[in-house]
C-alpha positions as CSV (number, residue, x, y, z in Angstrom):
1,M,0.1,0.4,0.0
2,I,1.2,3.4,-0.7
3,G,-1.0,6.1,0.5
4,K,-4.9,6.0,1.6
5,L,-8.0,8.0,1.1
6,Q,-8.3,11.2,2.0
7,C,-11.1,12.0,0.6
8,V,-12.9,13.1,-3.1
9,V,-13.8,15.5,-4.4
10,M,-15.8,16.0,-6.8
11,D,-16.3,19.9,-9.4
12,C,-18.7,22.1,-9.2
13,H,-20.0,25.8,-9.7
14,Y,-21.9,25.3,-6.0
15,P,-20.1,23.3,-3.5
16,A,-22.0,23.9,-0.3
17,G,-25.0,23.6,-2.0
18,L,-24.0,19.9,-3.6
19,A,-22.9,18.9,-0.1
20,H,-26.1,19.4,0.9
21,F,-27.5,17.0,-1.7
22,Y,-24.8,14.0,-0.8
23,A,-25.4,14.7,3.5
24,K,-29.4,14.0,2.3
25,L,-28.8,11.5,-0.1
26,L,-25.7,9.4,2.8
27,G,-26.1,11.1,5.9
28,G,-23.3,13.3,7.9
29,E,-22.2,16.0,8.4
30,V,-21.6,19.0,6.2
31,D,-18.9,21.3,7.1
32,R,-17.6,19.4,9.6
33,P,-14.5,21.6,10.8
34,D,-10.9,19.6,10.2
35,P,-7.0,20.6,10.4
36,R,-7.0,19.0,6.8
37,W,-8.5,22.0,4.8
38,S,-10.5,24.7,4.4
39,L,-13.9,25.7,4.2
40,D,-15.4,28.2,2.3
41,E,-17.3,29.2,-0.9
42,E,-15.0,27.1,-2.7
43,W,-14.4,24.3,-0.7
44,S,-17.1,22.3,1.0
45,T,-17.4,18.4,2.9
46,V,-19.9,15.4,3.8
47,H,-18.6,13.6,6.6
48,L,-20.1,10.4,5.8
49,P,-21.1,7.4,9.0
50,D,-18.3,5.7,7.9
51,G,-15.4,8.0,8.2
52,M,-15.6,8.9,4.4
53,V,-15.3,11.7,2.9
54,L,-16.7,14.0,-0.6
55,A,-15.5,16.8,-0.7
56,F,-16.8,19.6,-2.9
57,Q,-14.8,22.4,-4.9
58,R,-15.4,25.6,-7.2
59,V,-14.7,26.1,-10.9
60,E,-16.1,28.8,-11.8
61,D,-16.1,27.3,-15.6
62,Y,-17.4,24.2,-14.6
63,R,-19.0,21.9,-17.2
64,P,-20.7,18.5,-15.9
65,P,-20.6,15.0,-17.9
66,M,-23.2,14.3,-20.2
67,W,-24.2,11.1,-19.7
68,P,-23.7,8.9,-21.5
69,D,-22.6,10.6,-23.7
70,P,-18.6,9.5,-24.3
71,A,-17.6,13.1,-25.9
72,H,-18.3,14.6,-22.6
73,P,-17.4,11.6,-20.0
74,Q,-18.5,10.9,-16.8
75,Q,-14.8,10.3,-15.1
76,F,-16.4,8.9,-12.2
77,H,-19.5,7.9,-11.0
78,L,-20.8,6.4,-6.9
79,D,-22.9,3.8,-6.8
80,I,-25.3,3.7,-4.0
81,D,-26.8,-0.1,-2.3
82,V,-30.9,0.7,-1.2
83,E,-33.3,-1.1,0.4
84,D,-36.6,0.4,-1.6
85,L,-35.2,1.6,-5.3
86,D,-38.5,3.3,-5.0
87,A,-39.3,5.1,-2.3
88,A,-35.4,6.3,-3.0
89,E,-35.9,7.3,-6.8
90,E,-38.8,9.6,-4.6
91,R,-36.0,11.0,-2.2
92,V,-33.6,11.0,-4.9
93,L,-36.3,13.0,-7.7
94,A,-37.6,15.4,-4.8
95,M,-34.2,16.3,-3.8
96,G,-33.5,17.9,-7.3
97,A,-32.2,15.0,-8.7
98,E,-32.6,14.4,-12.4
99,L,-33.5,10.7,-13.6
100,K,-31.2,9.5,-17.2
101,D,-32.1,5.9,-17.5
102,R,-33.3,2.4,-16.1
103,E,-31.4,-0.5,-15.8
104,R,-31.9,-4.0,-14.3
105,G,-31.8,-3.8,-10.8
106,W,-29.9,-0.5,-10.8
107,R,-30.9,3.6,-12.0
108,V,-29.1,6.2,-12.9
109,Y,-29.3,10.4,-12.0
110,L,-27.9,13.2,-12.1
111,D,-27.3,15.6,-9.2
112,P,-27.8,18.9,-9.2
113,A,-24.6,19.7,-10.9
114,G,-24.8,16.7,-13.9
115,H,-22.8,14.0,-11.8
116,P,-23.5,11.1,-12.3
117,F,-24.8,8.0,-9.2
118,C,-27.1,5.2,-9.0
119,L,-28.9,3.8,-7.3
120,L,-29.3,-0.4,-6.3
121,G,-31.2,-2.1,-5.0
122,A,-31.1,-5.0,-2.8
123,V,-30.1,-8.4,-4.0
124,R,-32.5,-10.8,-4.2
125,S,-32.0,-14.7,-4.4
126,V,-33.8,-15.9,-7.5
127,E,-35.3,-19.3,-6.3
């Protein structure tokens, strides 16, 4: 091992708004003081319950990915397990996410800044 992941950072126009979106989606505390970085209008964070940190940095000329257009690649996405896919979809849409695709067992959304993320339903055994 060379290192330990400190956080995942996403570019966006409005860091605090995106931090609050992900805190509602995943739980956690927005902009908890942390000696590793400063918090201001350029940078916002969410400390998740499991210890992972998501960070959001302001980029003036931010251009979101255009999933699934390979000319504007997604760069990365988050997969999020949920117990009830339909209930989770209702909540993320109410929070400002946009549904982009429905696949077998998962659904693809864009967050308010255009980053794709997937909600994956609970795995069911086949009988």
